[in-house]
ModelCIF file with pLDDT and N, C-alpha, C, O atoms, coordinates in Angstrom:
data_MODEL
#
_entry.id   MODEL 
#
_entity.id                         1 
_entity.type                       polymer 
_entity.pdbx_number_of_molecules   1 
#
_entity_poly.entity_id                      1 
_entity_poly.type                           'polypeptide(L)' 
_entity_poly.nstd_linkage                   no 
_entity_poly.nstd_monomer                   no 
_entity_poly.pdbx_seq_one_letter_code       MGHKSAHVTETVYRHVIVPAIRGGATVMDAVFGDADDADDGDGEPGTTTAS 
_entity_poly.pdbx_seq_one_letter_code_can   MGHKSAHVTETVYRHVIVPAIRGGATVMDAVFGDADDADDGDGEPGTTTAS 
_entity_poly.pdbx_strand_id                 A 
#
loop_
_entity_poly_seq.entity_id 
_entity_poly_seq.num 
_entity_poly_seq.mon_id 
_entity_poly_seq.hetero 
1 1  MET n 
1 2  GLY n 
1 3  HIS n 
1 4  LYS n 
1 5  SER n 
1 6  ALA n 
1 7  HIS n 
1 8  VAL n 
1 9  THR n 
1 10 GLU n 
1 11 THR n 
1 12 VAL n 
1 13 TYR n 
1 14 ARG n 
1 15 HIS n 
1 16 VAL n 
1 17 ILE n 
1 18 VAL n 
1 19 PRO n 
1 20 ALA n 
1 21 ILE n 
1 22 ARG n 
1 23 GLY n 
1 24 GLY n 
1 25 ALA n 
1 26 THR n 
1 27 VAL n 
1 28 MET n 
1 29 ASP n 
1 30 ALA n 
1 31 VAL n 
1 32 PHE n 
1 33 GLY n 
1 34 ASP n 
1 35 ALA n 
1 36 ASP n 
1 37 ASP n 
1 38 ALA n 
1 39 ASP n 
1 40 ASP n 
1 41 GLY n 
1 42 ASP n 
1 43 GLY n 
1 44 GLU n 
1 45 PRO n 
1 46 GLY n 
1 47 THR n 
1 48 THR n 
1 49 THR n 
1 50 ALA n 
1 51 SER n 
#
_struct_asym.id          A 
_struct_asym.entity_id   1 
#
loop_
_ma_qa_metric.id 
_ma_qa_metric.mode 
_ma_qa_metric.name 
_ma_qa_metric.software_group_id 
_ma_qa_metric.type 
1 global pLDDT . pLDDT 
2 local  pLDDT . pLDDT 
#
_ma_qa_metric_global.metric_id      1 
_ma_qa_metric_global.metric_value   78.84 
_ma_qa_metric_global.model_id       1 
_ma_qa_metric_global.ordinal_id     1 
#
loop_
_ma_qa_metric_local.label_asym_id 
_ma_qa_metric_local.label_comp_id 
_ma_qa_metric_local.label_seq_id 
_ma_qa_metric_local.metric_id 
_ma_qa_metric_local.metric_value 
_ma_qa_metric_local.model_id 
_ma_qa_metric_local.ordinal_id 
A MET 1  2 58.00 1 1  
A GLY 2  2 75.00 1 2  
A HIS 3  2 74.00 1 3  
A LYS 4  2 84.00 1 4  
A SER 5  2 88.00 1 5  
A ALA 6  2 86.00 1 6  
A HIS 7  2 88.00 1 7  
A VAL 8  2 87.00 1 8  
A THR 9  2 81.00 1 9  
A GLU 10 2 82.00 1 10 
A THR 11 2 86.00 1 11 
A VAL 12 2 86.00 1 12 
A TYR 13 2 87.00 1 13 
A ARG 14 2 89.00 1 14 
A HIS 15 2 89.00 1 15 
A VAL 16 2 88.00 1 16 
A ILE 17 2 87.00 1 17 
A VAL 18 2 91.00 1 18 
A PRO 19 2 93.00 1 19 
A ALA 20 2 92.00 1 20 
A ILE 21 2 92.00 1 21 
A ARG 22 2 94.00 1 22 
A GLY 23 2 95.00 1 23 
A GLY 24 2 94.00 1 24 
A ALA 25 2 93.00 1 25 
A THR 26 2 94.00 1 26 
A VAL 27 2 94.00 1 27 
A MET 28 2 94.00 1 28 
A ASP 29 2 93.00 1 29 
A ALA 30 2 93.00 1 30 
A VAL 31 2 94.00 1 31 
A PHE 32 2 92.00 1 32 
A GLY 33 2 87.00 1 33 
A ASP 34 2 76.00 1 34 
A ALA 35 2 70.00 1 35 
A ASP 36 2 69.00 1 36 
A ASP 37 2 67.00 1 37 
A ALA 38 2 63.00 1 38 
A ASP 39 2 61.00 1 39 
A ASP 40 2 63.00 1 40 
A GLY 41 2 65.00 1 41 
A ASP 42 2 65.00 1 42 
A GLY 43 2 62.00 1 43 
A GLU 44 2 63.00 1 44 
A PRO 45 2 59.00 1 45 
A GLY 46 2 59.00 1 46 
A THR 47 2 59.00 1 47 
A THR 48 2 59.00 1 48 
A THR 49 2 57.00 1 49 
A ALA 50 2 54.00 1 50 
A SER 51 2 50.00 1 51 
#
loop_
_atom_site.group_PDB 
_atom_site.id 
_atom_site.type_symbol 
_atom_site.label_atom_id 
_atom_site.label_alt_id 
_atom_site.label_comp_id 
_atom_site.label_asym_id 
_atom_site.label_entity_id 
_atom_site.label_seq_id 
_atom_site.pdbx_PDB_ins_code 
_atom_site.Cartn_x 
_atom_site.Cartn_y 
_atom_site.Cartn_z 
_atom_site.occupancy 
_atom_site.B_iso_or_equiv 
_atom_site.pdbx_formal_charge 
_atom_site.auth_seq_id 
_atom_site.auth_comp_id 
_atom_site.auth_asym_id 
_atom_site.auth_atom_id 
_atom_site.pdbx_PDB_model_num 
ATOM 1   N N  . MET A 1 1  ? 20.435  8.931   -5.738  1.00 58.00 ? 1  MET A N  1 
ATOM 2   C CA . MET A 1 1  ? 20.088  9.518   -7.020  1.00 58.00 ? 1  MET A CA 1 
ATOM 3   C C  . MET A 1 1  ? 20.898  10.858  -7.176  1.00 58.00 ? 1  MET A C  1 
ATOM 4   O O  . MET A 1 1  ? 20.985  11.424  -8.265  1.00 58.00 ? 1  MET A O  1 
ATOM 5   N N  . GLY A 1 2  ? 21.452  11.304  -6.097  1.00 75.00 ? 2  GLY A N  1 
ATOM 6   C CA . GLY A 1 2  ? 22.195  12.580  -6.280  1.00 75.00 ? 2  GLY A CA 1 
ATOM 7   C C  . GLY A 1 2  ? 21.375  13.808  -5.940  1.00 75.00 ? 2  GLY A C  1 
ATOM 8   O O  . GLY A 1 2  ? 21.880  14.929  -5.997  1.00 75.00 ? 2  GLY A O  1 
ATOM 9   N N  . HIS A 1 3  ? 20.077  13.603  -5.576  1.00 74.00 ? 3  HIS A N  1 
ATOM 10  C CA . HIS A 1 3  ? 19.254  14.722  -5.275  1.00 74.00 ? 3  HIS A CA 1 
ATOM 11  C C  . HIS A 1 3  ? 19.547  15.208  -3.854  1.00 74.00 ? 3  HIS A C  1 
ATOM 12  O O  . HIS A 1 3  ? 20.026  14.442  -3.018  1.00 74.00 ? 3  HIS A O  1 
ATOM 13  N N  . LYS A 1 4  ? 19.262  16.458  -3.592  1.00 84.00 ? 4  LYS A N  1 
ATOM 14  C CA . LYS A 1 4  ? 19.560  17.026  -2.292  1.00 84.00 ? 4  LYS A CA 1 
ATOM 15  C C  . LYS A 1 4  ? 18.692  16.424  -1.158  1.00 84.00 ? 4  LYS A C  1 
ATOM 16  O O  . LYS A 1 4  ? 19.138  16.416  -0.011  1.00 84.00 ? 4  LYS A O  1 
ATOM 17  N N  . SER A 1 5  ? 17.505  15.934  -1.434  1.00 88.00 ? 5  SER A N  1 
ATOM 18  C CA . SER A 1 5  ? 16.693  15.319  -0.434  1.00 88.00 ? 5  SER A CA 1 
ATOM 19  C C  . SER A 1 5  ? 15.847  14.195  -1.029  1.00 88.00 ? 5  SER A C  1 
ATOM 20  O O  . SER A 1 5  ? 15.704  14.088  -2.247  1.00 88.00 ? 5  SER A O  1 
ATOM 21  N N  . ALA A 1 6  ? 15.298  13.373  -0.164  1.00 86.00 ? 6  ALA A N  1 
ATOM 22  C CA . ALA A 1 6  ? 14.380  12.325  -0.608  1.00 86.00 ? 6  ALA A CA 1 
ATOM 23  C C  . ALA A 1 6  ? 13.126  12.964  -1.200  1.00 86.00 ? 6  ALA A C  1 
ATOM 24  O O  . ALA A 1 6  ? 12.550  12.396  -2.128  1.00 86.00 ? 6  ALA A O  1 
ATOM 25  N N  . HIS A 1 7  ? 12.678  14.114  -0.709  1.00 88.00 ? 7  HIS A N  1 
ATOM 26  C CA . HIS A 1 7  ? 11.536  14.799  -1.239  1.00 88.00 ? 7  HIS A CA 1 
ATOM 27  C C  . HIS A 1 7  ? 11.697  15.157  -2.682  1.00 88.00 ? 7  HIS A C  1 
ATOM 28  O O  . HIS A 1 7  ? 10.750  15.014  -3.455  1.00 88.00 ? 7  HIS A O  1 
ATOM 29  N N  . VAL A 1 8  ? 12.862  15.617  -3.080  1.00 87.00 ? 8  VAL A N  1 
ATOM 30  C CA . VAL A 1 8  ? 13.121  15.964  -4.465  1.00 87.00 ? 8  VAL A CA 1 
ATOM 31  C C  . VAL A 1 8  ? 13.015  14.683  -5.342  1.00 87.00 ? 8  VAL A C  1 
ATOM 32  O O  . VAL A 1 8  ? 12.409  14.702  -6.413  1.00 87.00 ? 8  VAL A O  1 
ATOM 33  N N  . THR A 1 9  ? 13.616  13.583  -4.859  1.00 81.00 ? 9  THR A N  1 
ATOM 34  C CA . THR A 1 9  ? 13.558  12.352  -5.615  1.00 81.00 ? 9  THR A CA 1 
ATOM 35  C C  . THR A 1 9  ? 12.156  11.893  -5.781  1.00 81.00 ? 9  THR A C  1 
ATOM 36  O O  . THR A 1 9  ? 11.776  11.457  -6.867  1.00 81.00 ? 9  THR A O  1 
ATOM 37  N N  . GLU A 1 10 ? 11.323  11.976  -4.686  1.00 82.00 ? 10 GLU A N  1 
ATOM 38  C CA . GLU A 1 10 ? 9.929   11.596  -4.788  1.00 82.00 ? 10 GLU A CA 1 
ATOM 39  C C  . GLU A 1 10 ? 9.146   12.407  -5.707  1.00 82.00 ? 10 GLU A C  1 
ATOM 40  O O  . GLU A 1 10 ? 8.320   11.885  -6.456  1.00 82.00 ? 10 GLU A O  1 
ATOM 41  N N  . THR A 1 11 ? 9.376   13.722  -5.687  1.00 86.00 ? 11 THR A N  1 
ATOM 42  C CA . THR A 1 11 ? 8.663   14.589  -6.582  1.00 86.00 ? 11 THR A CA 1 
ATOM 43  C C  . THR A 1 11 ? 8.949   14.369  -8.063  1.00 86.00 ? 11 THR A C  1 
ATOM 44  O O  . THR A 1 11 ? 8.055   14.380  -8.910  1.00 86.00 ? 11 THR A O  1 
ATOM 45  N N  . VAL A 1 12 ? 10.264  14.165  -8.339  1.00 86.00 ? 12 VAL A N  1 
ATOM 46  C CA . VAL A 1 12 ? 10.699  13.908  -9.690  1.00 86.00 ? 12 VAL A CA 1 
ATOM 47  C C  . VAL A 1 12 ? 10.131  12.602  -10.236 1.00 86.00 ? 12 VAL A C  1 
ATOM 48  O O  . VAL A 1 12 ? 9.680   12.537  -11.379 1.00 86.00 ? 12 VAL A O  1 
ATOM 49  N N  . TYR A 1 13 ? 10.160  11.550  -9.390  1.00 87.00 ? 13 TYR A N  1 
ATOM 50  C CA . TYR A 1 13 ? 9.799   10.163  -9.868  1.00 87.00 ? 13 TYR A CA 1 
ATOM 51  C C  . TYR A 1 13 ? 8.429   9.719   -9.417  1.00 87.00 ? 13 TYR A C  1 
ATOM 52  O O  . TYR A 1 13 ? 8.124   8.530   -9.518  1.00 87.00 ? 13 TYR A O  1 
ATOM 53  N N  . ARG A 1 14 ? 7.573   10.622  -8.916  1.00 89.00 ? 14 ARG A N  1 
ATOM 54  C CA . ARG A 1 14 ? 6.263   10.205  -8.424  1.00 89.00 ? 14 ARG A CA 1 
ATOM 55  C C  . ARG A 1 14 ? 5.469   9.534   -9.484  1.00 89.00 ? 14 ARG A C  1 
ATOM 56  O O  . ARG A 1 14 ? 4.761   8.575   -9.179  1.00 89.00 ? 14 ARG A O  1 
ATOM 57  N N  . HIS A 1 15 ? 5.534   9.974   -10.729 1.00 89.00 ? 15 HIS A N  1 
ATOM 58  C CA . HIS A 1 15 ? 4.749   9.363   -11.837 1.00 89.00 ? 15 HIS A CA 1 
ATOM 59  C C  . HIS A 1 15 ? 5.171   7.928   -12.058 1.00 89.00 ? 15 HIS A C  1 
ATOM 60  O O  . HIS A 1 15 ? 4.407   7.189   -12.680 1.00 89.00 ? 15 HIS A O  1 
ATOM 61  N N  . VAL A 1 16 ? 6.310   7.478   -11.609 1.00 88.00 ? 16 VAL A N  1 
ATOM 62  C CA . VAL A 1 16 ? 6.728   6.102   -11.748 1.00 88.00 ? 16 VAL A CA 1 
ATOM 63  C C  . VAL A 1 16 ? 6.459   5.380   -10.461 1.00 88.00 ? 16 VAL A C  1 
ATOM 64  O O  . VAL A 1 16 ? 6.038   4.224   -10.503 1.00 88.00 ? 16 VAL A O  1 
ATOM 65  N N  . ILE A 1 17 ? 6.676   5.993   -9.313  1.00 87.00 ? 17 ILE A N  1 
ATOM 66  C CA . ILE A 1 17 ? 6.550   5.366   -8.010  1.00 87.00 ? 17 ILE A CA 1 
ATOM 67  C C  . ILE A 1 17 ? 5.117   4.957   -7.665  1.00 87.00 ? 17 ILE A C  1 
ATOM 68  O O  . ILE A 1 17 ? 4.872   3.822   -7.258  1.00 87.00 ? 17 ILE A O  1 
ATOM 69  N N  . VAL A 1 18 ? 4.150   5.911   -7.832  1.00 91.00 ? 18 VAL A N  1 
ATOM 70  C CA . VAL A 1 18 ? 2.775   5.625   -7.420  1.00 91.00 ? 18 VAL A CA 1 
ATOM 71  C C  . VAL A 1 18 ? 2.175   4.440   -8.183  1.00 91.00 ? 18 VAL A C  1 
ATOM 72  O O  . VAL A 1 18 ? 1.599   3.561   -7.543  1.00 91.00 ? 18 VAL A O  1 
ATOM 73  N N  . PRO A 1 19 ? 2.279   4.368   -9.514  1.00 93.00 ? 19 PRO A N  1 
ATOM 74  C CA . PRO A 1 19 ? 1.685   3.199   -10.210 1.00 93.00 ? 19 PRO A CA 1 
ATOM 75  C C  . PRO A 1 19 ? 2.377   1.861   -9.751  1.00 93.00 ? 19 PRO A C  1 
ATOM 76  O O  . PRO A 1 19 ? 1.728   0.818   -9.672  1.00 93.00 ? 19 PRO A O  1 
ATOM 77  N N  . ALA A 1 20 ? 3.686   1.926   -9.457  1.00 92.00 ? 20 ALA A N  1 
ATOM 78  C CA . ALA A 1 20 ? 4.329   0.713   -9.076  1.00 92.00 ? 20 ALA A CA 1 
ATOM 79  C C  . ALA A 1 20 ? 3.891   0.248   -7.667  1.00 92.00 ? 20 ALA A C  1 
ATOM 80  O O  . ALA A 1 20 ? 3.776   -0.951  -7.417  1.00 92.00 ? 20 ALA A O  1 
ATOM 81  N N  . ILE A 1 21 ? 3.656   1.175   -6.787  1.00 92.00 ? 21 ILE A N  1 
ATOM 82  C CA . ILE A 1 21 ? 3.116   0.832   -5.410  1.00 92.00 ? 21 ILE A CA 1 
ATOM 83  C C  . ILE A 1 21 ? 1.667   0.291   -5.559  1.00 92.00 ? 21 ILE A C  1 
ATOM 84  O O  . ILE A 1 21 ? 1.300   -0.723  -4.964  1.00 92.00 ? 21 ILE A O  1 
ATOM 85  N N  . ARG A 1 22 ? 0.899   0.978   -6.342  1.00 94.00 ? 22 ARG A N  1 
ATOM 86  C CA . ARG A 1 22 ? -0.493  0.501   -6.547  1.00 94.00 ? 22 ARG A CA 1 
ATOM 87  C C  . ARG A 1 22 ? -0.541  -0.860  -7.192  1.00 94.00 ? 22 ARG A C  1 
ATOM 88  O O  . ARG A 1 22 ? -1.354  -1.694  -6.795  1.00 94.00 ? 22 ARG A O  1 
ATOM 89  N N  . GLY A 1 23 ? 0.325   -1.123  -8.201  1.00 95.00 ? 23 GLY A N  1 
ATOM 90  C CA . GLY A 1 23 ? 0.362   -2.423  -8.810  1.00 95.00 ? 23 GLY A CA 1 
ATOM 91  C C  . GLY A 1 23 ? 0.760   -3.469  -7.820  1.00 95.00 ? 23 GLY A C  1 
ATOM 92  O O  . GLY A 1 23 ? 0.170   -4.549  -7.792  1.00 95.00 ? 23 GLY A O  1 
ATOM 93  N N  . GLY A 1 24 ? 1.763   -3.178  -6.991  1.00 94.00 ? 24 GLY A N  1 
ATOM 94  C CA . GLY A 1 24 ? 2.167   -4.163  -5.971  1.00 94.00 ? 24 GLY A CA 1 
ATOM 95  C C  . GLY A 1 24 ? 1.090   -4.480  -4.990  1.00 94.00 ? 24 GLY A C  1 
ATOM 96  O O  . GLY A 1 24 ? 0.933   -5.621  -4.558  1.00 94.00 ? 24 GLY A O  1 
ATOM 97  N N  . ALA A 1 25 ? 0.308   -3.407  -4.619  1.00 93.00 ? 25 ALA A N  1 
ATOM 98  C CA . ALA A 1 25 ? -0.822  -3.613  -3.689  1.00 93.00 ? 25 ALA A CA 1 
ATOM 99  C C  . ALA A 1 25 ? -1.885  -4.449  -4.249  1.00 93.00 ? 25 ALA A C  1 
ATOM 100 O O  . ALA A 1 25 ? -2.481  -5.257  -3.537  1.00 93.00 ? 25 ALA A O  1 
ATOM 101 N N  . THR A 1 26 ? -2.165  -4.284  -5.558  1.00 94.00 ? 26 THR A N  1 
ATOM 102 C CA . THR A 1 26 ? -3.152  -5.017  -6.264  1.00 94.00 ? 26 THR A CA 1 
ATOM 103 C C  . THR A 1 26 ? -2.803  -6.549  -6.257  1.00 94.00 ? 26 THR A C  1 
ATOM 104 O O  . THR A 1 26 ? -3.636  -7.426  -6.029  1.00 94.00 ? 26 THR A O  1 
ATOM 105 N N  . VAL A 1 27 ? -1.506  -6.766  -6.528  1.00 94.00 ? 27 VAL A N  1 
ATOM 106 C CA . VAL A 1 27 ? -1.024  -8.191  -6.544  1.00 94.00 ? 27 VAL A CA 1 
ATOM 107 C C  . VAL A 1 27 ? -1.131  -8.802  -5.097  1.00 94.00 ? 27 VAL A C  1 
ATOM 108 O O  . VAL A 1 27 ? -1.571  -9.940  -4.929  1.00 94.00 ? 27 VAL A O  1 
ATOM 109 N N  . MET A 1 28 ? -0.729  -8.036  -4.101  1.00 94.00 ? 28 MET A N  1 
ATOM 110 C CA . MET A 1 28 ? -0.814  -8.538  -2.733  1.00 94.00 ? 28 MET A CA 1 
ATOM 111 C C  . MET A 1 28 ? -2.287  -8.785  -2.339  1.00 94.00 ? 28 MET A C  1 
ATOM 112 O O  . MET A 1 28 ? -2.582  -9.785  -1.684  1.00 94.00 ? 28 MET A O  1 
ATOM 113 N N  . ASP A 1 29 ? -3.200  -7.900  -2.723  1.00 93.00 ? 29 ASP A N  1 
ATOM 114 C CA . ASP A 1 29 ? -4.598  -8.126  -2.449  1.00 93.00 ? 29 ASP A CA 1 
ATOM 115 C C  . ASP A 1 29 ? -5.098  -9.416  -3.130  1.00 93.00 ? 29 ASP A C  1 
ATOM 116 O O  . ASP A 1 29 ? -5.912  -10.145 -2.565  1.00 93.00 ? 29 ASP A O  1 
ATOM 117 N N  . ALA A 1 30 ? -4.617  -9.678  -4.312  1.00 93.00 ? 30 ALA A N  1 
ATOM 118 C CA . ALA A 1 30 ? -5.019  -10.907 -5.008  1.00 93.00 ? 30 ALA A CA 1 
ATOM 119 C C  . ALA A 1 30 ? -4.464  -12.115 -4.316  1.00 93.00 ? 30 ALA A C  1 
ATOM 120 O O  . ALA A 1 30 ? -5.134  -13.147 -4.290  1.00 93.00 ? 30 ALA A O  1 
ATOM 121 N N  . VAL A 1 31 ? -3.284  -12.054 -3.754  1.00 94.00 ? 31 VAL A N  1 
ATOM 122 C CA . VAL A 1 31 ? -2.720  -13.209 -3.071  1.00 94.00 ? 31 VAL A CA 1 
ATOM 123 C C  . VAL A 1 31 ? -3.298  -13.391 -1.708  1.00 94.00 ? 31 VAL A C  1 
ATOM 124 O O  . VAL A 1 31 ? -3.708  -14.501 -1.370  1.00 94.00 ? 31 VAL A O  1 
ATOM 125 N N  . PHE A 1 32 ? -3.355  -12.352 -0.900  1.00 92.00 ? 32 PHE A N  1 
ATOM 126 C CA . PHE A 1 32 ? -3.741  -12.436 0.500   1.00 92.00 ? 32 PHE A CA 1 
ATOM 127 C C  . PHE A 1 32 ? -5.178  -11.962 0.763   1.00 92.00 ? 32 PHE A C  1 
ATOM 128 O O  . PHE A 1 32 ? -5.662  -12.133 1.882   1.00 92.00 ? 32 PHE A O  1 
ATOM 129 N N  . GLY A 1 33 ? -5.862  -11.390 -0.190  1.00 87.00 ? 33 GLY A N  1 
ATOM 130 C CA . GLY A 1 33 ? -7.188  -10.865 0.103   1.00 87.00 ? 33 GLY A CA 1 
ATOM 131 C C  . GLY A 1 33 ? -7.128  -9.360  0.386   1.00 87.00 ? 33 GLY A C  1 
ATOM 132 O O  . GLY A 1 33 ? -6.109  -8.853  0.855   1.00 87.00 ? 33 GLY A O  1 
ATOM 133 N N  . ASP A 1 34 ? -8.154  -8.695  0.119   1.00 76.00 ? 34 ASP A N  1 
ATOM 134 C CA . ASP A 1 34 ? -8.266  -7.212  0.319   1.00 76.00 ? 34 ASP A CA 1 
ATOM 135 C C  . ASP A 1 34 ? -8.537  -7.012  1.809   1.00 76.00 ? 34 ASP A C  1 
ATOM 136 O O  . ASP A 1 34 ? -9.546  -7.490  2.327   1.00 76.00 ? 34 ASP A O  1 
ATOM 137 N N  . ALA A 1 35 ? -7.617  -6.291  2.515   1.00 70.00 ? 35 ALA A N  1 
ATOM 138 C CA . ALA A 1 35 ? -7.802  -6.012  3.957   1.00 70.00 ? 35 ALA A CA 1 
ATOM 139 C C  . ALA A 1 35 ? -9.053  -5.257  4.273   1.00 70.00 ? 35 ALA A C  1 
ATOM 140 O O  . ALA A 1 35 ? -9.618  -5.398  5.357   1.00 70.00 ? 35 ALA A O  1 
ATOM 141 N N  . ASP A 1 36 ? -9.498  -4.443  3.320   1.00 69.00 ? 36 ASP A N  1 
ATOM 142 C CA . ASP A 1 36 ? -10.763 -3.679  3.620   1.00 69.00 ? 36 ASP A CA 1 
ATOM 143 C C  . ASP A 1 36 ? -11.948 -4.581  3.636   1.00 69.00 ? 36 ASP A C  1 
ATOM 144 O O  . ASP A 1 36 ? -12.966 -4.243  4.240   1.00 69.00 ? 36 ASP A O  1 
ATOM 145 N N  . ASP A 1 37 ? -11.860 -5.734  2.988   1.00 67.00 ? 37 ASP A N  1 
ATOM 146 C CA . ASP A 1 37 ? -13.006 -6.668  2.965   1.00 67.00 ? 37 ASP A CA 1 
ATOM 147 C C  . ASP A 1 37 ? -12.827 -7.817  3.926   1.00 67.00 ? 37 ASP A C  1 
ATOM 148 O O  . ASP A 1 37 ? -13.696 -8.685  4.003   1.00 67.00 ? 37 ASP A O  1 
ATOM 149 N N  . ALA A 1 38 ? -11.740 -7.858  4.659   1.00 63.00 ? 38 ALA A N  1 
ATOM 150 C CA . ALA A 1 38 ? -11.443 -8.938  5.556   1.00 63.00 ? 38 ALA A CA 1 
ATOM 151 C C  . ALA A 1 38 ? -12.390 -8.932  6.725   1.00 63.00 ? 38 ALA A C  1 
ATOM 152 O O  . ALA A 1 38 ? -12.787 -7.866  7.194   1.00 63.00 ? 38 ALA A O  1 
ATOM 153 N N  . ASP A 1 39 ? -12.764 -10.110 7.210   1.00 61.00 ? 39 ASP A N  1 
ATOM 154 C CA . ASP A 1 39 ? -13.601 -10.228 8.380   1.00 61.00 ? 39 ASP A CA 1 
ATOM 155 C C  . ASP A 1 39 ? -12.787 -10.983 9.433   1.00 61.00 ? 39 ASP A C  1 
ATOM 156 O O  . ASP A 1 39 ? -12.538 -12.180 9.288   1.00 61.00 ? 39 ASP A O  1 
ATOM 157 N N  . ASP A 1 40 ? -12.395 -10.319 10.437  1.00 63.00 ? 40 ASP A N  1 
ATOM 158 C CA . ASP A 1 40 ? -11.593 -10.968 11.510  1.00 63.00 ? 40 ASP A CA 1 
ATOM 159 C C  . ASP A 1 40 ? -12.464 -11.366 12.664  1.00 63.00 ? 40 ASP A C  1 
ATOM 160 O O  . ASP A 1 40 ? -11.941 -11.688 13.731  1.00 63.00 ? 40 ASP A O  1 
ATOM 161 N N  . GLY A 1 41 ? -13.761 -11.361 12.506  1.00 65.00 ? 41 GLY A N  1 
ATOM 162 C CA . GLY A 1 41 ? -14.634 -11.872 13.528  1.00 65.00 ? 41 GLY A CA 1 
ATOM 163 C C  . GLY A 1 41 ? -15.122 -10.801 14.489  1.00 65.00 ? 41 GLY A C  1 
ATOM 164 O O  . GLY A 1 41 ? -15.947 -11.110 15.349  1.00 65.00 ? 41 GLY A O  1 
ATOM 165 N N  . ASP A 1 42 ? -14.659 -9.559  14.392  1.00 65.00 ? 42 ASP A N  1 
ATOM 166 C CA . ASP A 1 42 ? -15.100 -8.573  15.348  1.00 65.00 ? 42 ASP A CA 1 
ATOM 167 C C  . ASP A 1 42 ? -16.336 -7.793  14.860  1.00 65.00 ? 42 ASP A C  1 
ATOM 168 O O  . ASP A 1 42 ? -16.829 -6.907  15.559  1.00 65.00 ? 42 ASP A O  1 
ATOM 169 N N  . GLY A 1 43 ? -16.832 -8.131  13.654  1.00 62.00 ? 43 GLY A N  1 
ATOM 170 C CA . GLY A 1 43 ? -17.995 -7.473  13.175  1.00 62.00 ? 43 GLY A CA 1 
ATOM 171 C C  . GLY A 1 43 ? -17.742 -6.133  12.436  1.00 62.00 ? 43 GLY A C  1 
ATOM 172 O O  . GLY A 1 43 ? -18.668 -5.463  11.978  1.00 62.00 ? 43 GLY A O  1 
ATOM 173 N N  . GLU A 1 44 ? -16.436 -5.779  12.345  1.00 63.00 ? 44 GLU A N  1 
ATOM 174 C CA . GLU A 1 44 ? -16.055 -4.603  11.677  1.00 63.00 ? 44 GLU A CA 1 
ATOM 175 C C  . GLU A 1 44 ? -15.061 -4.965  10.536  1.00 63.00 ? 44 GLU A C  1 
ATOM 176 O O  . GLU A 1 44 ? -13.884 -5.193  10.816  1.00 63.00 ? 44 GLU A O  1 
ATOM 177 N N  . PRO A 1 45 ? -15.502 -5.019  9.287   1.00 59.00 ? 45 PRO A N  1 
ATOM 178 C CA . PRO A 1 45 ? -14.651 -5.328  8.189   1.00 59.00 ? 45 PRO A CA 1 
ATOM 179 C C  . PRO A 1 45 ? -13.420 -4.434  8.107   1.00 59.00 ? 45 PRO A C  1 
ATOM 180 O O  . PRO A 1 45 ? -13.521 -3.225  8.313   1.00 59.00 ? 45 PRO A O  1 
ATOM 181 N N  . GLY A 1 46 ? -12.249 -5.020  7.807   1.00 59.00 ? 46 GLY A N  1 
ATOM 182 C CA . GLY A 1 46 ? -11.025 -4.232  7.591   1.00 59.00 ? 46 GLY A CA 1 
ATOM 183 C C  . GLY A 1 46 ? -10.334 -3.828  8.845   1.00 59.00 ? 46 GLY A C  1 
ATOM 184 O O  . GLY A 1 46 ? -9.378  -3.055  8.778   1.00 59.00 ? 46 GLY A O  1 
ATOM 185 N N  . THR A 1 47 ? -10.747 -4.296  9.982   1.00 59.00 ? 47 THR A N  1 
ATOM 186 C CA . THR A 1 47 ? -10.041 -3.940  11.214  1.00 59.00 ? 47 THR A CA 1 
ATOM 187 C C  . THR A 1 47 ? -9.395  -5.209  11.774  1.00 59.00 ? 47 THR A C  1 
ATOM 188 O O  . THR A 1 47 ? -9.816  -6.325  11.466  1.00 59.00 ? 47 THR A O  1 
ATOM 189 N N  . THR A 1 48 ? -8.365  -5.017  12.601  1.00 59.00 ? 48 THR A N  1 
ATOM 190 C CA . THR A 1 48 ? -7.735  -6.128  13.235  1.00 59.00 ? 48 THR A CA 1 
ATOM 191 C C  . THR A 1 48 ? -7.596  -5.768  14.728  1.00 59.00 ? 48 THR A C  1 
ATOM 192 O O  . THR A 1 48 ? -7.585  -4.591  15.087  1.00 59.00 ? 48 THR A O  1 
ATOM 193 N N  . THR A 1 49 ? -7.494  -6.761  15.565  1.00 57.00 ? 49 THR A N  1 
ATOM 194 C CA . THR A 1 49 ? -7.277  -6.540  16.951  1.00 57.00 ? 49 THR A CA 1 
ATOM 195 C C  . THR A 1 49 ? -5.964  -7.151  17.371  1.00 57.00 ? 49 THR A C  1 
ATOM 196 O O  . THR A 1 49 ? -5.638  -8.275  16.989  1.00 57.00 ? 49 THR A O  1 
ATOM 197 N N  . ALA A 1 50 ? -5.214  -6.413  18.155  1.00 54.00 ? 50 ALA A N  1 
ATOM 198 C CA . ALA A 1 50 ? -3.977  -6.942  18.677  1.00 54.00 ? 50 ALA A CA 1 
ATOM 199 C C  . ALA A 1 50 ? -4.233  -7.938  19.813  1.00 54.00 ? 50 ALA A C  1 
ATOM 200 O O  . ALA A 1 50 ? -5.123  -7.753  20.644  1.00 54.00 ? 50 ALA A O  1 
ATOM 201 N N  . SER A 1 51 ? -3.417  -9.003  19.818  1.00 50.00 ? 51 SER A N  1 
ATOM 202 C CA . SER A 1 51 ? -3.664  -9.945  20.885  1.00 50.00 ? 51 SER A CA 1 
ATOM 203 C C  . SER A 1 51 ? -2.526  -9.916  21.927  1.00 50.00 ? 51 SER A C  1 
ATOM 204 O O  . SER A 1 51 ? -2.569  -10.657 22.909  1.00 50.00 ? 51 SER A O  1 
#
């Protein structure tokens, strides 16, 4: 973008970036389910265990 740093770009375009990320997350939740509500069998919703 020609800005001196990525921080400048983020600050300038935050009003566009944040809604786009949230919109994408909403679509992914609809497709794969909300991770906060997921039950992986350990009795704690929204957590995963490494195998």
